[in-house]
C-alpha positions in Angstrom: 118.3 122.0 14.1 120.0 125.3 14.5 123.4 124.0 15.7 126.8 125.5 14.9 128.6 125.0 11.6 132.1 123.6 11.5 134.9 124.6 9.1 133.7 122.1 6.5 130.2 123.5 6.4 128.8 120.7 8.4 126.2 121.3 11.2 127.3 120.5 14.7 124.5 119.4 16.9 124.2 120.4 20.5 124.0 117.6 23.1 120.2 118.2 23.5 119.7 118.0 19.7 121.7 114.8 19.5 119.6 113.3 22.3 116.4 114.3 20.6 117.6 112.6 17.4 118.4 109.4 19.3 115.0 109.5 20.9 113.3 110.0 17.6 115.2 107.1 16.0 114.1 104.9 19.0 110.5 105.0 17.7 111.1 102.7 14.7 113.5 100.6 16.6 110.9 100.0 19.3 108.2 99.2 16.8 110.5 96.7 15.0 112.0 94.6 17.8 110.8 95.5 21.3 108.0 93.0 21.4 109.7 90.3 19.4 111.2 87.9 21.9 113.6 86.4 19.3 114.9 89.7 18.0 118.6 90.5 18.7 118.7 93.5 21.1 120.8 94.8 23.9 119.6 96.6 27.1 122.2 98.7 28.9 121.1 99.0 32.5 122.1 102.2 34.4 120.7 101.8 37.9 122.0 105.2 39.0 119.9 107.0 41.6 120.8 110.4 40.2 119.1 112.4 43.0 120.1 114.8 45.7 123.3 113.5 47.2 122.8 115.1 50.6 119.4 113.3 51.1 120.7 110.1 49.5 123.5 110.0 52.0 120.9 109.6 54.8 119.9 106.2 53.4 121.9 103.3 54.8 123.5 101.2 52.1 122.5 103.5 49.3 125.1 102.1 46.9 123.4 98.7 47.1 120.1 100.3 45.9 121.7 99.9 42.4 120.9 96.2 42.9 117.2 96.8 42.7 117.2 96.7 38.9 118.9 93.3 38.9 115.3 92.1 38.2 116.1 93.2 34.6 118.5 90.2 34.3 115.3 88.2 33.8 115.2 89.8 30.3 117.8 87.2 29.5 114.9 84.7 29.2 114.7 86.0 25.6 117.5 84.0 23.9 118.8 86.7 21.7 118.8 89.5 24.2 122.0 90.8 25.8 122.1 92.7 29.1 124.9 95.1 30.1 124.7 96.1 33.8 126.9 98.8 35.3 127.3 99.4 39.1 129.4 101.6 41.4 130.9 98.5 43.0 131.1 94.9 41.9 128.0 92.7 42.5 128.7 89.4 44.3 128.6 86.5 41.8 126.4 84.6 44.2 123.8 87.4 43.8 124.0 87.2 40.1 123.6 83.4 40.1 120.6 83.9 42.4 118.7 85.7 39.7 120.0 83.7 36.7 118.8 80.3 38.0 115.2 81.6 37.9 115.3 82.0 34.1 112.6 79.8 32.5 113.7 77.8 29.5 117.2 79.1 29.6 120.3 77.5 31.0 122.6 79.6 33.3 125.5 79.1 30.8 123.5 80.4 27.9 122.4 83.5 29.9 125.9 84.3 31.1 127.2 84.4 27.6 124.8 87.4 27.0 125.4 89.1 30.3 128.1 91.7 30.9 128.8 93.4 34.2 131.0 96.4 34.6 131.9 98.3 37.8 133.3 101.7 38.5 135.0 100.4 41.7 133.8 103.6 43.4 131.4 103.5 46.4 131.5 107.2 47.1 127.8 108.4 47.7 128.5 112.0 46.8 128.7 111.2 43.1 126.0 109.4 41.1 126.8 106.2 39.2 126.2 108.0 35.9 128.7 110.7 36.7 131.2 108.0 37.7 130.7 106.3 34.3 131.1 109.6 32.5 134.4 110.1 34.3 135.8 106.8 33.0 136.3 107.0 29.2 138.0 103.5 29.1 134.9 102.0 30.8 132.7 103.7 28.2 134.8 102.1 25.5 134.3 98.7 27.1 130.6 99.2 27.3 130.4 100.1 23.6 132.5 97.1 22.7 130.2 94.7 24.7 127.2 95.6 22.4 127.1 93.0 19.6 127.4 94.4 16.1 124.1 95.2 14.4 122.1 94.7 17.6 119.6 97.5 18.4 120.3 98.8 21.9 118.9 101.3 24.4 119.6 102.5 28.0 117.3 101.5 30.9 117.8 104.0 33.7 116.3 104.4 37.1 115.8 108.1 36.4 116.9 110.4 33.6 118.7 113.7 34.3 121.2 115.8 32.3 123.8 113.3 33.3 121.9 110.4 31.8 121.3 112.5 28.7 125.0 113.1 28.4 125.8 109.4 28.8 123.2 108.5 26.1 124.8 110.9 23.6 128.3 109.6 24.6 127.2 106.0 24.0 125.1 106.9 21.0 122.1 105.1 22.5 118.5 106.2 23.1 116.9 106.0 26.6 113.6 104.4 27.3 112.8 107.2 29.7 111.8 110.8 30.0 113.6 113.7 28.4 115.2 115.7 31.3 113.7 118.9 29.8 110.3 117.6 31.0 111.3 116.7 34.5 109.4 119.7 35.9 106.2 117.7 35.5 107.7 115.2 38.0 108.4 117.7 40.7 106.0 118.4 43.5 105.0 121.8 41.9 104.7 120.4 38.4 102.6 117.5 39.7 100.1 119.9 41.2 99.8 121.8 37.9 99.1 118.6 36.0 96.5 117.5 38.6 94.8 120.9 38.3 94.9 120.6 34.5 93.3 117.1 34.7 90.6 118.1 37.2 92.0 115.6 39.7 91.5 116.3 43.4 94.6 117.2 45.4 95.1 118.6 48.9 94.7 122.3 49.3 98.1 124.0 49.0 100.5 126.2 47.1 103.2 125.3 44.6 106.3 127.0 43.1 107.5 128.3 46.4 111.2 129.3 46.6 112.0 130.9 50.0 111.4 130.6 53.7 109.1 133.6 53.4 107.0 131.8 50.8 106.6 128.9 53.2 105.5 131.2 56.0 103.0 132.9 53.7 101.6 129.6 52.5 101.2 128.1 56.0 99.5 131.3 57.1 97.1 131.3 54.1 96.3 127.7 54.6 95.4 128.3 58.3 93.1 131.2 57.4 91.3 129.2 54.7 91.1 126.0 56.7 91.1 127.0 60.4 90.4 123.4 61.5 93.5 122.0 59.7 95.8 120.4 62.2 98.9 119.9 60.1 100.6 120.9 56.9 103.3 119.3 54.9 106.3 121.1 53.3 107.9 119.3 50.4 111.0 119.9 48.4 110.3 119.7 44.7 112.8 116.9 44.0 112.5 115.1 47.3 112.0 111.3 47.2 110.5 108.6 49.4 109.4 111.4 51.8 113.0 112.4 52.7 112.4 116.0 51.5 109.3 116.5 53.6 108.7 118.3 56.8 105.5 118.7 58.9 104.2 121.8 60.7 101.6 121.5 63.4 99.1 124.3 63.8 98.3 123.1 67.3 101.5 124.8 68.3 99.8 128.2 67.7 98.8 129.7 71.0 96.5 132.6 70.0 94.0 133.3 67.2 95.7 136.5 66.1 99.2 137.3 64.8 99.2 134.0 63.0 101.9 134.9 60.6 104.3 136.1 63.3 103.6 133.0 65.4 104.4 130.7 62.5 107.6 132.7 61.8 108.7 132.2 65.4 107.7 128.5 65.6 109.0 127.3 62.3 112.8 127.1 63.1 112.3 125.1 66.3 109.0 123.2 65.8 109.2 122.0 62.1 109.4 118.2 62.1 112.0 117.4 59.4 111.6 113.8 58.1 115.2 113.3 57.0 117.4 112.4 60.0 120.3 114.6 60.7 119.1 117.5 58.6 119.0 120.8 60.6 116.4 123.5 60.0 119.0 125.7 58.3 120.1 122.9 56.0 116.5 122.1 55.2 115.7 125.7 54.2 118.9 126.0 52.2 118.0 122.8 50.3 114.4 124.0 49.8 115.5 127.3 48.4 117.8 125.5 46.0 115.1 123.3 44.5 111.8 125.0 45.5 108.8 123.2 46.7 105.2 123.2 47.9 103.1 123.5 51.1 99.9 121.5 51.3 97.4 120.3 53.8 98.1 117.1 55.7 95.4 114.6 54.7 93.9 112.9 57.8 90.9 110.6 58.5 89.8 107.5 60.4 90.5 105.4 57.3 93.5 106.6 55.2 95.3 104.7 52.5 98.3 105.5 50.2 97.7 103.9 46.8 99.9 104.4 43.9 99.5 103.8 40.2 102.4 102.8 37.9 102.0 103.7 34.3 104.0 103.6 31.1 104.0 105.6 27.9 105.8 103.8 25.1 107.6 105.4 22.2 104.5 105.0 20.0 102.4 107.0 22.5 100.5 104.1 24.0 99.5 104.4 27.7 99.4 101.4 29.9 98.3 101.3 33.6 100.7 98.5 34.6 100.1 98.2 38.3 98.4 99.5 41.5 99.9 99.3 44.9 98.9 100.1 48.5 102.0 101.8 49.8 103.2 101.0 53.3 104.3 104.2 55.0 106.3 104.7 58.2 108.7 107.0 59.9 107.9 110.4 61.3 104.2 111.3 60.5 104.1 108.3 58.1 106.1 110.2 55.4 108.6 107.5 54.6 107.9 104.9 51.9 108.7 101.4 53.3 107.1 98.9 50.9 103.7 98.0 49.5 101.0 95.5 48.7 100.0 94.5 45.1 97.5 95.0 43.8 95.8 97.9 45.7 92.6 97.4 47.7 89.8 96.0 45.5 87.5 98.8 46.8 89.4 101.4 44.8 92.2 99.9 42.6 90.2 100.3 39.4 89.2 103.9 40.3 92.7 105.0 41.0 93.9 103.3 37.8 91.4 105.4 35.8 92.8 108.5 37.5 96.3 107.4 36.6 95.1 107.0 33.0 93.7 110.5 32.9 96.9 112.0 34.3 99.0 109.9 31.9 97.1 111.4 29.0 98.1 114.9 30.1 101.8 113.7 30.5 101.8 112.2 27.1 100.6 115.5 25.7 103.7 117.1 27.3 106.0 114.5 25.6 106.7 112.2 28.5 108.1 108.7 27.8 108.7 105.6 29.9 107.6 104.4 33.4 106.4 106.7 36.1 104.4 106.5 39.3 101.5 108.5 40.6 100.9 108.6 44.4 97.6 109.3 46.1 96.2 109.7 49.6 92.8 108.2 49.9 90.3 108.8 52.8 87.1 106.8 53.4 84.2 108.9 54.4 80.6 107.7 54.7 81.4 104.5 52.9 83.1 106.3 49.9 86.8 106.7 49.1 88.0 110.2 48.2 91.3 110.2 46.3 93.8 113.1 46.5 96.6 113.0 44.0 99.9 113.8 45.8 102.8 113.5 43.3 104.1 112.2 40.0 107.5 110.4 39.9 108.9 110.5 36.4 111.2 107.6 36.9 111.3 104.0 38.1 110.4 103.8 41.7 110.0 101.6 44.7 107.1 99.7 43.2 108.9 99.0 39.9 111.3 96.2 40.7 108.8 94.0 42.6 106.3 94.2 39.8 108.9 93.4 37.2 110.0 90.4 39.2 106.4 89.1 39.3 105.8 89.7 35.7 109.0 88.1 34.4 108.8 85.2 36.8 105.2 84.2 36.0 104.7 85.6 32.5 101.4 87.1 33.8 100.0 90.6 33.4 98.0 93.2 35.2 94.5 94.0 33.8 93.6 97.6 34.7 89.9 96.9 33.8 89.6 94.2 36.4 92.3 95.3 38.8 93.8 91.8 38.8 97.1 90.2 37.9 96.4 87.0 36.0 98.7 84.2 34.8 98.1 82.7 31.4 96.1 79.9 33.1 93.8 82.5 34.8 95.3 82.1 38.3 95.5 85.3 40.2 98.8 86.5 41.9 99.7 89.2 44.4 102.6 90.1 46.6 103.8 92.0 49.6 107.2 93.7 49.5 109.5 96.0 51.4 112.9 97.6 50.6 113.6 98.1 54.3 113.5 94.9 56.3 116.1 95.9 58.9 117.4 94.3 62.1 120.8 94.7 63.8 120.9 91.0 64.3 121.0 90.5 60.5 124.4 92.1 60.3 127.1 89.6 59.3 124.8 87.5 57.1 126.5 87.1 53.8 124.7 86.5 50.5 125.7 82.8 50.7 124.2 82.6 54.2 121.0 84.2 53.1 120.4 81.9 50.2 121.2 78.8 52.3 118.8 79.9 55.0 116.0 80.6 52.4 116.4 77.2 50.7 116.6 75.2 53.9 113.5 76.9 55.3 111.5 76.6 52.0 111.2 80.4 51.6 112.9 80.6 48.2 110.7 81.3 45.3 109.5 78.1 43.7 108.9 78.2 39.9 106.8 75.1 40.0 104.3 76.5 42.5 104.9 80.1 41.4 105.1 81.4 45.0 107.7 82.2 47.6 110.2 84.9 48.5 112.5 86.9 46.2 115.2 88.9 47.9 116.8 92.1 46.7 119.3 94.6 48.2 121.2 91.5 49.2 124.5 93.3 49.1 123.4 95.6 52.0 122.6 92.7 54.4 126.0 91.9 56.0 127.1 95.5 56.7 123.8 97.2 57.3 121.5 94.4 58.5 119.1 95.5 55.7 117.4 93.5 53.0 114.5 93.8 50.6 111.9 91.0 50.0 109.0 90.3 47.6 106.6 87.7 48.9 104.6 86.3 45.9 101.5 84.2 46.4 97.9 83.6 45.1 96.2 85.4 48.1 97.2 88.3 50.3 97.0 86.0 53.3 99.5 83.6 51.8 101.8 86.5 50.9 101.6 87.7 54.4 102.5 84.2 55.7 105.7 84.2 53.6 106.5 87.8 54.9 106.1 86.8 58.6 107.9 83.5 58.1 110.9 85.2 56.5 111.2 87.6 59.4 110.8 84.8 62.0 113.3 82.6 60.2 116.0 85.3 59.8 115.7 86.3 63.5 115.9 82.7 64.6 118.9 81.9 62.4 120.7 85.0 63.8 120.2 84.1 67.5 
């Protein structure tokens, strides 16, 4: 491998080389046990949002977003599977019980014997969970000790950066996720290169920009090429959920000449920055640190924001595992709020095929694990036109709702039909949000929430395979914020549960 040689003539591998060996060894492990429900295995869940800390700090209750992967506790339905879950702060036992009681065919006692929670007891948002774990060698020892002897184990991470790679090597465990060396293909610039390679339509624009001057040049060129364009979007390469975006309005231009100079003068005062509390100077500094793109703002009388969730397994197989219509809000509808599953039947199969094509290009780059591909779609003259927007090489906002549905019902999404079907042929769908927020919800404890849900027949019912699943429960009391997944057999029924949940919570808080 080209590593250093120690005094005994033995090769010393670099961290990257050790990681690559772990990932290579994961292939036969995956083939041997991953789809065997009775095989002894351990999943170590690292729900760390290892993303830009400045932008993360703008999200209320960000530490509780580590609870979104609690859906993976439903892996305990496999009787010989252990789950180890690490968080920044302890998870309320009531929340843990909330998930465990839904396990089909498994008693809570049996599941608890195979479930191990560890906490860093550190809520600071400036440092990612993974970095907190790495700074606690005794915690790492306890994690290693919790893995049963001779059990095959791997890490399940929200996203994989250099920090997760270091943790994988420290724990001597592979990751079911993408090598950090490939993360460029999940940036805004890398995404555009992949779309161009695949021949997939995307908004006109420019990638691999680094400076304020690059932004001005790109905005100017866009205006000259598309003089009727009303708006453009500036995006940081590693921004997420729209928080790294900003919108420039060409309608602010006052004359047909000196366009570049006008943009230069307007930009500091007129740029609409999506992240709250981020000044223009801070935004440009962040942009120059990570680079980014400028592209046309897609508009139309009928616009949708579908996404496709895909997976490449260690054997190289590609699966289109879901489609969603994303619900966007905030300034210029740049913030991801939730979604509807599956996407609209008019285009869900079509965007799934585009996702398959893009996934093939990513597989050729060596990408592994779950990722999402976002589109903006415009209906013109009865036909939908799909513009690829970005690739997220990580789990995302659509991951946990789909895992909940799949594990609760034992159904699966069929990309050829665009439907999620149970073993008995019944179709299921859901509506979800990570951001149901109301100041009146503050003060509701996890115990209060579950009591309200049960008394008002909102709670997910295994016998009917419909109802409401809550997540981000830990954020409710302090921030008045909760996530919900409303599962039903029809979109109308899912919407009924969604509206009823809001009405009930508001009534109970009066």
